C-alpha positions, 0 to 999 in steps of 0.5 A: 816656535811656541814656547814650551814649559820646562818645569821641575815639578814632576808629580801629577804630570804623567797620565793626566786624565784630560784629553787633547783635542784629538781625543786620543792623547792626554792634554799634557805629557811630560818627558825627561831629556838631555840638558838645554842646549843639547841636540836631544833637548832641541829636538824635544822642543821641536817635537813638542811644538808640533804636538802643541800646534797640531794636537793641543798636547802640551809637552813638559820637557824636563832636562836632566844632566845625566843618564840616571837623572833622566831615567829615575823619574821614569822608574818612579812613574813621575813621567811616562816617557824619556828622550833618552840615550844609550845609557838610559836604554841599553845599559839600563836594560843591561844592569851595568855601570850606575844601573848595576848599583843595589839601588837600581838593577836591570830595567824593562826598557821599551822603545817607541822610536829613535832618531837614526839620521845617518848624517849626525855622529856621536863623536869625541870632539877635541879643542883645535888649540891642542893640536898645536901641542903635538906639532900638528897645527891646523889639526892636519893629521891629528888622530885620537891616538894624539889624545894620549896625556891629554884631558878628557871629560868624564861625567858623573851618573852618565855611563853612556857618555863615558863609555862613548869616550872610552870607545873612541880611545879604544879605537886608537889603542888607548885606555882611560889610564892613558889620558887625564880624566876631568870629571864634570856634573853633566854634559853642559858643563863638560862642554863649558869646559871645552870652551874655558880650557879646562878640558881637551876632549869631550863627547857629543853628537856633532849637531849639539849646540854645545859643539856649535858654541865651542867651535865658535869660541876661542879654542875652536873645535875639531872632530878627529876622523876614524877609518872605516877600513880599520878592522882592528880599531873598530873591533876595539871600539865595539868591544866597548860600545857594541851599538856603534857603527862607522858612518859619515857625519854631515851635520854639525859644527864645523861639518855643515856645508862639507863633505862630511867627517868619518866618525861613528854613530848610533840611534840618538836620541831614543824615545823610550819607556818602560814595559808597564806603560799603558799600551794605548798611550804608547800607541798614541804617542808613537803614531803622533811622532810619525804622523807629525813628522812633516811638521817638525822635520827640518826644525833642528839639526839632525831631527830628520832621522825620526822618519818612519823609514829610518826606524831600526826595528831590530835594535838593542832594546825591545819595543813596546807593544803599543809602538809595535801595534802602530808599526803593524798598522803602518805595514813595516813590522814583520814576523822577523821583528817579532822574533827579534823583539821576543829574543830581547825580552827573553834577555831582559827576563834572564837579567831580571831573574839574575837580579832577583836571585842576587836580591834574595842572597843579598851579598855583602859585596854586592858590586863585586857579585853582580857582574860575575852573576850577570855574566854567568846568567847570560852565558848560560842562556846563550846570550852575548855578554857586553860589559 
């Protein structure tokens, strides 16, 4: 795989005028992504190699530790796209957690494409050695309920990762008060903690390189299973993380070559942008993602979920007009998709209007007022309230 530049100097990277060899894309694009060693970063590198080889586009990948760090350059216009997760997409749209702070607010998020592999889970991994602590050597019979009193990774500025961990605890009838939260500055450090013994459980995609590192380390790695027939547990999980759905992970550390692990998952990562980005540019990038699929498929664990037939066109955030143009040309976009997308955009307007009203009022107790204003606005407009 050809070397890609992962630069830190952001200014001037987005929207460059020079065109690549195919004449439709700029010769340089910049995106933010998950940190090095993560599955999101590895997939970005593989896609970047295909862009360079086939279209002459240099993709600069800017790794970031958390949702806020991935989304801030996009908000500032220093990059046009982000290979993001649920935090930087759904939670940023909703204006919750860090995105509900006075300096943020709900964003007009738009999707281009997403990885829906159906084989990679987003799971709460457990250091295998901790199974001994509860008298379950070899992790036979170990469940998420056994995490009570143990140390669980908590990431600064990464609400999606933390909510995911909470969702697995909720499945088992636990809350964050039932465990010891250990704070880390990002995803990578949390999984370093899984290796060095400073934490007992951490969230990751099953295909993450960090998971493979932990599995080969002295403490080992175990993915406890969830029961797709446990309706009460799944209800508790989805009340915390409505984007989760039960699935069987067949790709990942300790999983490869087995019958798989019953866990939960969602689209990850998501190639996303903001509503005001140029529709022609978004169209070009969306088209390249699918036209180059055969070039990058199979080059990174879990990457095959980017294919056109794996796209969830009725997701929790709307698609950009430029992406929709491509999906129409491909014959996969329907009137039902139009209606769903319009409803999501309407939801974003309700949130934006509520935020503008709060800005005009500028209450001293901002953080206390916003959740209630948000809830009232969504309910009045007939939308479901999450968080």
